[in-house]
C-alpha positions in Angstrom: -94.3 19.6 -5.1 -91.4 17.7 -3.6 -90.8 17.6 0.1 -87.6 19.7 -0.2 -89.5 22.3 -2.1 -92.2 22.4 0.6 -89.6 22.9 3.3 -87.9 25.7 1.3 -91.3 27.5 0.9 -92.0 27.1 4.6 -88.6 28.7 5.5 -89.1 31.5 3.0 -92.6 32.2 4.4 -91.3 32.4 8.0 -88.3 34.5 7.2 -89.6 36.9 4.5 -90.0 39.9 6.7 -86.7 39.5 8.6 -84.7 38.7 5.5 -86.2 41.6 3.7 -85.3 43.9 6.5 -81.7 42.5 6.7 -81.0 42.5 2.9 -82.7 45.8 2.1 -81.2 47.5 5.2 -77.7 46.3 4.3 -78.2 47.4 0.7 -79.5 50.9 1.7 -76.5 51.2 4.1 -74.1 50.4 1.2 -75.8 52.9 -1.1 -76.0 55.6 1.5 -72.4 55.2 2.6 -71.1 55.5 -1.0 -73.2 58.7 -1.5 -71.7 60.1 1.8 -68.2 59.2 0.7 -68.7 61.0 -2.6 -70.1 64.0 -0.7 -67.6 64.1 2.1 -64.4 62.7 0.6 -64.8 63.4 -3.1 -61.4 65.1 -3.2 -58.4 62.8 -3.4 -56.5 65.0 -1.0 -59.1 64.5 1.7 -59.0 60.7 1.1 -55.3 60.8 1.4 -55.5 62.6 4.8 -58.0 60.1 6.2 -56.0 57.0 5.1 -52.8 58.5 6.5 -54.5 59.1 9.8 -55.9 55.5 9.9 -52.6 54.0 9.0 -50.7 56.1 11.5 -53.0 55.3 14.5 -53.4 51.6 13.5 -56.3 51.2 16.1 -58.7 52.7 13.5 -57.9 49.8 11.2 -59.5 47.4 13.7 -62.9 49.0 12.9 -62.4 49.6 9.2 -60.0 47.5 7.1 -56.8 47.8 5.2 -56.2 50.9 3.1 -55.5 50.1 -0.5 -55.0 53.4 -2.2 -56.9 56.6 -2.7 -59.1 55.4 -5.6 -62.7 56.2 -4.8 -63.8 52.6 -5.0 -60.9 51.3 -3.0 -61.5 53.9 -0.3 -65.2 53.0 -0.1 -64.3 49.3 0.2 -61.9 50.2 3.1 -64.6 52.2 4.8 -67.5 49.8 4.3 -66.8 46.1 3.7 -66.0 44.9 7.2 -69.2 46.4 8.6 -71.3 45.0 5.9 -69.8 41.6 6.3 -70.3 41.7 10.0 -74.1 42.3 9.5 -74.3 39.7 6.8 -72.6 37.2 9.1 -75.1 37.9 11.9 -78.0 37.5 9.4 -76.7 34.1 8.3 -76.1 32.6 11.8 -79.5 33.8 13.1 -81.2 32.3 10.1 -79.6 28.9 10.4 -80.2 28.6 14.2 -83.8 29.5 13.7 -84.4 26.5 11.4 -82.1 23.9 13.0 -81.4 23.9 16.7 -84.5 26.0 17.6 -86.7 23.5 15.7 -85.2 20.7 17.6 -85.5 22.5 20.9 -89.2 23.1 20.3 -89.9 19.6 19.2 -91.0 20.5 15.6 -87.9 18.8 14.1 -88.9 15.5 15.5 -92.4 15.8 13.9 -90.8 16.6 10.5 -88.3 13.7 10.9 -91.3 11.3 11.3 -92.5 12.3 7.8 -90.9 11.3 4.5 -88.7 14.4 4.8 -86.6 12.5 7.4 -83.7 14.2 9.2 -81.5 15.2 6.3 -83.9 17.2 4.1 -84.7 19.9 6.6 -80.9 20.6 7.0 -80.5 20.6 3.2 -83.4 23.0 2.9 -81.8 25.3 5.6 -78.5 25.2 3.7 -80.1 26.1 0.4 -82.1 28.8 2.1 -79.0 30.4 3.6 -77.0 30.2 0.4 -79.7 31.7 -1.7 -80.3 34.5 0.9 -76.6 35.4 0.8 -76.5 35.3 -3.0 -79.4 37.7 -3.1 -77.6 39.9 -0.5 -74.5 39.9 -2.7 -76.4 41.0 -5.8 -78.2 43.7 -3.8 -75.0 45.1 -2.5 -73.3 45.0 -5.9 -76.3 46.8 -7.5 -76.3 49.4 -4.6 -72.6 50.2 -5.2 -73.2 50.5 -9.0 -76.2 52.7 -8.4 -74.2 54.9 -6.1 -71.6 55.5 -8.9 -68.8 53.0 -8.4 -67.4 51.0 -11.3 -69.1 47.7 -12.1 -66.2 45.2 -11.8 -65.2 46.2 -8.3 -68.9 46.3 -7.2 -69.5 42.8 -8.4 -66.4 41.6 -6.7 -67.6 43.2 -3.5 -71.0 41.5 -3.9 -69.2 38.2 -4.4 -67.1 38.7 -1.3 -70.3 39.5 0.7 -72.0 36.3 -0.6 -69.0 34.0 0.0 -68.4 35.4 3.5 -72.1 35.0 4.4 -72.1 31.4 3.1 -69.1 30.6 5.3 -71.1 31.9 8.3 -74.1 29.7 7.2 -71.8 26.7 7.5 -70.5 27.9 10.8 -74.1 28.3 12.1 -75.0 24.8 11.0 -71.9 23.5 12.9 -72.8 25.5 16.0 -76.3 24.0 15.9 -74.7 20.5 16.2 -72.5 21.5 19.1 -75.1 23.1 21.5 -78.2 21.7 23.0 -80.2 25.0 23.0 -80.9 27.7 20.3 -79.6 30.3 22.8 -76.3 28.5 23.0 -76.0 28.1 19.2 -77.0 31.7 18.6 -74.4 32.9 21.2 -71.7 30.8 19.6 -72.7 32.1 16.2 -72.5 35.7 17.3 -69.2 35.1 19.1 -67.7 33.6 15.9 -68.9 36.5 13.7 -67.7 39.1 16.1 -64.5 37.2 16.7 -63.9 37.0 12.9 -64.4 40.7 12.7 -61.9 41.4 15.6 -59.4 38.8 14.3 -59.5 40.5 11.0 -59.1 43.9 12.8 -56.1 42.6 14.7 -54.4 41.4 11.6 -55.1 44.7 9.8 -53.8 46.7 12.7 -50.6 44.6 12.9 -50.1 44.8 9.1 -47.2 46.4 7.2 -47.9 49.9 5.9 -46.4 51.4 2.8 -44.1 54.4 3.0 -46.8 56.8 1.9 -49.2 55.3 4.5 -51.8 54.7 1.8 -51.6 50.9 1.7 -51.4 48.2 4.4 -50.6 44.6 3.9 -52.5 42.6 6.6 -50.8 40.3 9.0 -51.5 36.6 9.3 -54.5 36.8 11.7 -56.6 38.4 9.0 -56.2 35.1 7.0 -57.9 33.2 9.8 -61.2 35.2 9.3 -63.9 34.8 6.7 -64.2 38.6 6.7 -60.5 38.8 6.1 -60.9 36.5 3.1 -63.5 38.7 1.6 -61.3 41.8 2.2 -58.3 40.1 0.5 -60.1 40.3 -2.8 -58.9 43.9 -3.0 -62.1 45.0 -4.7 -61.7 48.0 -7.1 -58.0 47.5 -7.3 -56.8 43.9 -7.7 -60.3 42.4 -8.0 -59.0 38.9 -7.1 -61.6 36.1 -6.5 -59.3 33.3 -5.4 -59.4 34.3 -1.7 -63.2 33.5 -1.8 -62.3 29.8 -2.5 -61.1 29.7 1.1 -64.6 30.6 2.3 -66.3 28.1 0.0 -63.8 25.4 0.9 -64.2 25.8 4.6 -68.0 25.8 4.0 -67.9 22.5 2.2 -65.8 20.9 4.9 -68.0 22.2 7.7 -71.2 21.1 5.9 -69.7 17.6 5.5 -69.0 17.5 9.2 -72.5 18.6 10.0 -74.1 15.8 8.0 -71.7 13.3 9.5 -72.6 14.4 13.1 -76.3 14.5 12.4 -76.3 11.0 11.1 -74.9 9.6 14.4 -76.5 11.8 17.1 -80.0 11.5 18.6 -82.7 14.0 17.8 -82.4 16.9 20.3 -78.9 15.8 21.5 -75.8 17.8 20.9 -72.1 17.2 20.6 -71.4 19.2 23.7 -73.6 17.9 26.6 -75.8 20.4 28.4 -74.7 21.4 31.8 -76.3 19.3 34.6 -78.8 21.3 36.7 -78.8 21.4 40.5 -80.8 18.9 42.4 -82.7 21.8 44.0 -83.2 25.4 43.0 -81.2 28.1 44.7 -82.9 30.8 46.7 -82.5 33.2 43.7 -84.9 31.1 41.7 -87.6 31.0 44.4 -89.4 34.0 42.7 -90.5 34.9 39.2 -88.1 37.8 39.3 -85.2 35.5 40.1 -86.2 33.3 37.2 -86.4 36.2 34.7 -83.0 37.4 35.9 -81.5 33.9 35.6 -82.8 33.5 32.0 -81.0 36.6 30.9 -77.7 36.2 32.8 -75.8 34.5 29.9 -77.0 37.2 27.5 -75.9 39.9 29.9 -72.4 38.4 30.3 -71.8 38.4 26.5 -73.0 42.0 26.0 -71.1 43.3 29.1 -67.9 41.8 27.9 -68.4 43.5 24.5 -69.1 46.8 26.2 -66.0 46.5 28.5 -63.8 45.9 25.4 -65.4 48.8 23.6 -64.8 51.1 26.7 -61.2 49.9 27.0 -60.7 50.6 23.3 -62.3 54.1 23.5 -60.0 55.3 26.3 -56.9 53.6 24.9 -57.5 55.1 21.5 -58.0 58.6 23.0 -54.6 58.2 24.6 -53.1 58.0 21.1 -54.5 61.3 19.9 -51.4 63.4 20.7 -49.2 60.8 19.0 -51.4 60.7 15.9 -51.7 64.5 15.7 -47.9 64.7 15.8 -47.4 62.1 13.1 -50.2 63.4 10.7 -51.1 67.0 11.9 -52.8 67.9 8.6 -55.7 65.5 9.2 -56.6 66.3 12.8 -58.9 69.3 11.9 -60.7 67.2 9.3 -61.3 64.3 11.7 -62.3 66.6 14.5 -64.9 68.3 12.3 -66.2 65.0 11.1 -66.6 63.6 14.7 -68.4 66.4 16.4 -68.7 70.1 15.9 -67.5 72.0 19.0 -66.2 68.9 20.7 -62.5 68.4 21.4 -60.8 65.6 19.5 -60.6 63.5 22.7 -64.3 64.1 23.4 -65.2 63.2 19.8 -63.4 59.9 20.0 -65.0 58.9 23.3 -68.4 60.1 22.3 -68.2 58.0 19.1 -67.2 54.8 20.9 -69.7 55.3 23.7 -72.5 55.8 21.1 -71.6 52.3 19.9 -71.7 51.1 23.6 -75.2 52.7 23.7 -76.2 50.5 20.8 -74.9 47.4 22.7 -76.9 48.4 25.8 -80.0 49.0 23.7 -79.6 45.6 22.0 -79.2 43.9 25.3 -82.4 45.6 26.6 -84.2 44.5 23.4 -83.0 40.9 24.0 -84.5 40.9 27.5 -87.9 41.8 26.0 -87.5 39.2 23.3 -86.7 36.6 26.0 -90.1 37.4 27.5 -91.7 36.7 24.1 -89.7 33.4 23.8 -90.9 32.3 27.2 -94.5 33.0 26.1 -94.1 31.3 22.7 -92.5 28.2 24.2 -95.3 27.9 26.8 -93.1 28.2 29.9 -94.5 31.7 30.7 -97.9 30.0 31.1 -96.5 27.8 33.8 -95.3 30.8 35.7 -98.6 32.7 35.3 -100.5 29.6 36.5 -99.0 30.4 39.9 -100.1 33.5 42.0 -98.1 35.7 39.7 -100.2 38.3 37.9 -99.4 39.1 34.3 -98.7 42.8 35.0 -96.2 41.9 37.7 -94.6 39.3 35.4 -94.0 41.8 32.7 -92.9 44.5 35.2 -90.3 42.2 36.5 -88.9 41.7 33.0 -88.7 45.5 32.7 -86.8 45.7 36.0 -84.4 43.0 34.8 -84.0 45.0 31.6 -83.1 48.1 33.6 -80.5 46.1 35.6 -79.0 44.7 32.5 -78.6 48.1 31.0 -76.9 49.4 34.1 -74.5 46.4 34.2 -73.6 46.8 30.6 -72.9 50.5 30.9 -71.0 49.9 34.2 -68.8 47.3 32.4 -68.1 49.9 29.7 -67.3 52.5 32.3 -64.9 50.2 34.1 -63.3 49.2 30.8 -62.9 52.9 30.0 -61.3 53.6 33.3 -58.9 50.7 32.9 -57.8 52.0 29.5 -57.5 55.6 30.6 -54.0 54.7 31.9 -52.8 54.8 28.3 -53.6 58.5 28.1 -51.1 61.2 29.0 -53.8 62.9 31.1 -55.8 60.0 32.5 -57.3 62.2 35.2 -59.0 64.3 32.6 -60.6 61.2 31.0 -62.3 59.9 34.2 -65.2 62.5 34.3 -65.4 62.4 30.5 -65.8 58.6 30.4 -68.3 58.7 33.3 -70.5 61.3 31.6 -70.4 59.5 28.3 -71.4 56.2 29.9 -74.3 57.7 31.9 -75.5 59.5 28.7 -76.4 56.1 27.2 -78.9 55.2 29.9 -81.9 57.2 28.5 -81.7 55.9 25.0 -81.5 52.3 26.3 -84.6 52.8 28.4 -86.5 54.0 25.3 -85.8 50.8 23.4 -86.6 48.6 26.4 -89.9 50.3 26.8 -90.8 50.3 23.1 -89.9 46.6 22.6 -92.0 45.6 25.6 -94.9 47.7 24.2 -94.6 45.8 20.9 -94.6 42.6 22.9 -97.7 43.5 24.8 -99.7 44.7 21.7 -98.2 42.6 18.8 -96.5 39.7 20.5 -95.7 37.7 17.3 -94.0 40.8 15.9 -91.7 41.3 18.9 -88.5 39.8 17.5 -88.8 41.3 14.0 -89.9 44.8 15.1 -87.7 44.9 18.2 -84.5 44.3 16.2 -85.7 46.5 13.3 -86.4 49.5 15.5 -83.0 49.5 17.2 -81.2 48.6 14.0 -82.8 51.4 11.9 -82.4 53.9 14.8 -78.7 53.0 15.2 -77.9 53.4 11.5 -79.8 56.7 11.2 -78.6 58.2 14.5 -75.0 57.1 14.7 -74.1 56.7 11.0 -76.8 59.1 9.5 -74.5 62.2 9.5 -71.8 60.2 7.8 -74.3 58.8 5.3 -75.5 62.3 4.5 -79.0 61.7 5.8 -81.2 64.8 6.2 -81.4 66.4 9.6 -85.1 65.7 10.2 -84.4 61.9 9.7 -81.4 61.9 12.0 -83.4 63.7 14.7 -85.9 60.9 14.7 -83.4 58.5 16.2 -83.1 58.5 20.0 -79.3 57.9 19.6 -79.0 61.5 18.3 -80.3 63.0 21.5 -78.0 61.2 24.0 -76.5 63.9 26.3 -72.9 63.2 25.4 -70.3 65.8 26.5 -69.5 68.3 23.7 -67.3 71.2 24.5 -68.0 72.6 28.0 -71.7 71.8 28.0 -73.8 68.7 28.5 -77.4 69.2 27.4 -79.6 66.7 29.3 -83.0 68.0 28.1 -83.1 65.3 25.4 -82.1 62.7 28.0 -84.9 63.6 30.3 -87.4 63.4 27.5 -86.1 59.9 26.5 -86.4 58.7 30.1 -90.0 59.9 30.2 -90.8 58.2 26.9 -89.2 55.0 28.0 -91.1 55.0 31.3 -94.5 55.8 29.6 -93.9 53.0 27.0 -93.1 50.5 29.7 -96.2 51.6 31.7 -98.4 51.1 28.7 -96.9 47.7 28.0 -97.5 46.6 31.6 -101.1 47.8 31.6 -101.8 46.3 28.1 -100.6 42.9 29.4 -103.4 42.8 31.9 -106.1 41.7 29.4 -104.6 40.2 26.4 -104.5 36.5 25.8 -101.2 34.5 25.8 -99.9 34.0 22.2 -98.0 30.7 22.2 -96.2 29.4 19.2 -93.8 31.1 16.7 
């Protein structure tokens, strides 16, 4: 077999579990969402009400897309595509960084470059690997939509839009790997670009021009700066135009050409952006293993905290528009209120929904702290720390403490963002206790995922990354989106996110929160105790 074929097989073997989880998960989400739309919004009058509300409030368009009529396929595309493209973009950038900058950072790329494979073939293999993964994702999404009952042409256009958008993010990930010296920097840049593309598309959609009947919106120019916006511009199930996807493919070709040009002139392990020079001597904060664990997670914390602050700001600002929206489109308020939360007021339902998303951010940040402990072990740097008088149990306990601090900081950022945005409300004083309660309610669920991921790390270290992200991802989809997707109650109840003690009506039930705190503490304790005797597991 050729060298290129060998490299492709190696990448597929390393990624088979993670890619399967990403692709199958996105496909299941697509299928379940369409089934839920059919069940919940099967009547055209109901779809008309929801589209009018979204167009009247505008802010909702940031998180959905541009309405394009009440046809069932068009409505499903409006509800679903931006979220699916966001997940496909994250899958693509993580995949690329894993096989490019991470390989250079760990020294494996230099070993491969010394073989007949050279420096170019590994990048070519990664490019092919990413393109094929996104083509498979596009086919799976199209088949899921067809299986759920949507018409074939629009489903295949949606699949093509998913594939083209993902390929654009593959090229962006390759470019980020040339810019940054570390895989952490490249991954951070990739995530920032994917989320930025989602928000840029959202800003363009919110600033678009609505039709007189509020059932169609023509996006503004910022949407045309986003790969997700290009996929959305196909107008699947209505216009079914494929030419906007040429923008994604054209940008991909240009970025890939730049990547190969940069790689041909830079040294192995070097980057276009030089790494920041370190201090001549360590600060007092790095004089302990706890300080080192904190320092290793600061950059991650900042990124998640900024996202949480923006989400908190959006939550409170959006709640301030409720009176205006209900006045513009009064016939849809009862429908939306029932969809968002039983006995909750409309204001409570909005804030609870957004802070559930903030809870996902805090849980992801906690999972990333545990994954950082695994990365330190895999790279061999944890062994250097443990060679000092630092016991293994204390080392892992310190990572748990860092995880708790990270959760608190992320939720505090969301709380402060919520307070800052509450000035947009007509009754900001009423929002302050509501925002405080909703932020505090996300602490127990975040502790659960921190404890569970550390337990996976202690018992099955090589499965930490895959299982850690899979657990939080599945729980988020089932718990937050399960009711929308029509999942059975028993399945929804399995997700910790379902039991967050968010304010609903006049009552706040903390019984589930106390149980989750106990589960998180027990899982963390078992992880720390299990770490005492197991051998270090270096390597990927």
